[in-house]
C-alpha positions in Angstrom: -17.6 -3.0 23.2 -20.7 -4.0 20.9 -19.4 -7.8 20.1 -19.5 -8.4 24.1 -15.1 -7.9 23.8 -13.8 -6.3 27.5 -12.6 -2.5 27.3 -9.6 -2.7 29.3 -7.8 1.4 30.7 -11.5 3.0 31.1 -11.1 5.5 33.0 -14.5 5.3 35.5 -15.4 8.3 37.8 -18.2 8.9 40.6 -17.6 11.9 42.8 -14.3 12.3 43.7 -13.0 9.1 43.5 -11.8 6.5 40.2 -11.2 3.3 38.9 -9.5 1.7 35.8 -11.5 -1.4 34.3 -8.6 -4.3 34.1 -8.3 -6.7 31.1 -11.4 -7.9 31.0 -13.2 -4.7 31.2 -14.1 -5.0 35.1 -13.6 -1.9 37.6 -14.9 -1.4 41.3 -14.7 2.0 42.9 -14.3 1.5 46.7 -14.6 3.9 49.5 -17.8 5.8 48.5 -19.6 7.3 51.1 -23.7 6.4 50.6 -25.3 9.0 48.8 -26.0 9.2 44.4 -23.6 9.8 42.0 -22.6 10.3 38.5 -20.9 7.4 37.2 -18.8 8.7 34.0 -16.4 5.9 31.8 -13.6 7.9 29.7 -10.5 6.5 27.5 -9.0 8.4 24.8 -10.8 7.9 21.3 -13.9 5.6 22.6 -17.0 6.9 23.1 -19.7 5.2 25.6 -23.4 4.3 26.0 -24.7 5.6 28.0 -22.7 8.4 28.5 -23.2 8.3 32.5 -25.5 6.8 34.7 -26.8 7.5 38.3 -26.3 5.6 40.8 -26.7 5.2 44.0 -24.9 3.2 46.5 -25.7 2.3 50.6 -26.5 -0.7 49.8 -23.7 -1.8 46.8 -24.6 -0.9 43.8 -23.6 -3.5 41.3 -23.4 -4.0 36.9 -23.2 -0.6 36.0 -22.2 -1.5 32.6 -21.4 0.4 29.5 -21.0 -0.6 26.2 -17.5 0.6 24.1 -17.6 2.0 21.1 -14.9 4.1 19.0 -15.1 8.0 19.4 -14.4 10.8 17.7 -13.8 14.4 18.0 -15.3 17.3 16.5 -13.8 20.9 17.2 -12.1 23.8 15.3 -12.4 27.5 16.4 -14.0 30.8 16.1 -12.9 33.7 15.0 -13.5 37.6 13.3 -13.1 37.6 10.1 -9.6 39.9 10.6 -8.8 36.4 12.5 -9.0 37.7 16.0 -9.6 34.7 18.5 -13.6 35.2 20.0 -13.4 33.5 23.6 -16.3 32.1 25.4 -18.7 31.3 22.5 -21.1 28.1 23.4 -20.5 25.7 20.6 -23.2 22.5 21.0 -23.3 19.2 19.0 -26.9 18.5 20.2 -25.9 16.2 23.3 -22.8 18.2 24.3 -21.9 21.8 24.9 -18.4 23.3 25.1 -16.9 26.3 25.3 -14.1 28.6 23.0 -11.1 28.9 24.6 -8.7 32.2 24.8 -7.1 31.4 20.9 -10.6 30.4 20.0 -10.5 27.2 19.6 -12.9 24.1 21.4 -13.2 20.8 21.0 -16.3 18.4 21.7 -13.9 14.7 22.4 -14.3 11.1 22.1 -18.5 11.4 20.0 -20.2 7.8 19.0 -19.5 7.5 15.0 -22.9 9.6 13.9 -24.0 13.0 12.0 -24.5 15.7 14.3 -25.5 19.9 14.1 -23.2 22.1 15.5 -24.7 25.3 16.5 -23.3 28.4 17.9 -23.9 30.8 20.4 -22.6 34.4 22.1 -25.6 36.9 23.2 -24.3 40.2 20.8 -22.5 38.5 18.0 -23.8 36.5 14.7 -21.9 33.8 13.2 -21.5 32.7 10.0 -22.1 30.3 9.0 -24.6 30.2 11.6 -24.7 25.9 12.1 -22.6 23.5 10.8 -23.4 19.4 9.9 -20.5 17.0 10.7 -20.3 13.2 9.5 -17.9 11.4 12.0 -17.1 7.8 11.8 -14.4 5.1 10.8 -14.4 6.3 7.6 -14.1 9.8 7.8 -12.0 10.1 10.9 -12.8 13.3 13.2 -13.7 16.8 11.9 -10.9 19.4 12.4 -12.1 22.0 10.8 -15.5 23.6 12.2 -14.6 26.9 12.4 -17.0 30.2 12.6 -16.9 33.7 11.8 -18.0 35.7 14.6 -19.1 39.4 14.2 -21.0 42.1 16.3 -24.9 42.1 16.0 -26.0 44.8 14.1 -29.5 46.3 13.4 -31.1 49.2 11.6 -33.1 52.2 12.4 -35.7 53.2 9.5 -38.0 55.8 9.2 -39.9 58.3 6.9 -39.3 61.9 6.3 -42.7 63.8 5.0 -43.7 67.6 4.9 -46.4 68.8 7.2 -49.2 68.1 4.3 -47.4 64.8 4.2 -46.0 64.6 1.0 -43.1 62.2 1.8 -39.3 63.6 0.7 -37.0 62.2 -1.6 -33.4 62.7 -1.0 -33.3 63.9 2.2 -30.2 63.0 3.8 -30.0 61.0 6.8 -26.9 60.1 9.4 -26.5 58.5 12.7 -24.0 59.5 15.0 -22.3 58.2 17.7 -20.1 59.6 20.4 -20.6 63.5 18.1 -18.4 60.6 15.2 -21.3 59.9 12.0 -21.2 56.3 11.6 -23.7 56.0 9.3 -25.7 58.2 6.1 -28.5 57.5 3.6 -30.8 59.4 1.9 -34.7 59.0 1.8 -36.2 57.3 -1.3 -39.3 58.0 -3.5 -41.4 57.1 -0.6 -40.2 59.0 1.9 -38.1 55.8 3.4 -34.7 55.9 5.1 -32.8 52.8 6.6 -29.5 53.3 8.2 -28.2 50.1 8.6 -24.7 48.2 10.3 -25.2 49.8 13.6 -23.6 48.0 16.6 -25.8 48.0 19.8 -25.3 51.8 21.2 -27.3 55.0 21.4 -27.4 57.0 18.4 -28.5 60.5 17.3 -30.5 60.5 13.8 -30.4 63.9 12.3 -32.0 65.0 8.8 -30.3 67.5 6.8 -31.7 69.2 3.2 -30.6 72.9 2.5 -34.0 73.6 1.2 -35.9 72.0 4.2 -35.8 72.5 7.8 -36.7 70.0 10.6 -38.7 69.1 13.1 -37.2 67.8 16.1 -33.8 68.5 14.3 -33.2 65.3 15.6 -33.4 62.3 17.7 -31.9 59.8 19.7 -32.3 55.9 18.9 -31.8 53.2 21.3 -30.9 49.9 19.8 
């Protein structure tokens, strides 16, 4: 560790081979073919600096050392507002990235003490909150309730309705239809403008209606 104390029982891996450190913190991985390997130490509840080292053997490589420190877990779950799990969400603390599982749960294990900004990403979705800032250390312990709510990304369709003379028309009903079903309705404001909001990605038919007017075109197909 940082005080020079040996760290036993650390699993140190290089390629498909590994070894454990002894009571003096010493390890030796034997039987490696000549080449370059990423050497990675791991032990529950411990973090390491550096997290890995790239090493070329042939000849032997010695003094491939690491410093151990307490490790902390950052984790949580990603669900919809209805509580349904969302799998395949990419979660990052800025240094490590994991994916949420089938149950929506995720875990970044054994990170060093510090403050991290956790971000989430999945194409087609937005998240609440978009990021979370967490601190892990010996006083606060792990951060295991870093949860996010996922919702489909939505879009708006906007426009203006005028007469042929350019007069803007207020109070015109405008509908968005998908698969023949009305999914959003609004009316134009005093400036003739309208906005159909909260639309999921897809193709929509936009149709204005008013008993006092005819419209050209009668409807328009819009992809968002």
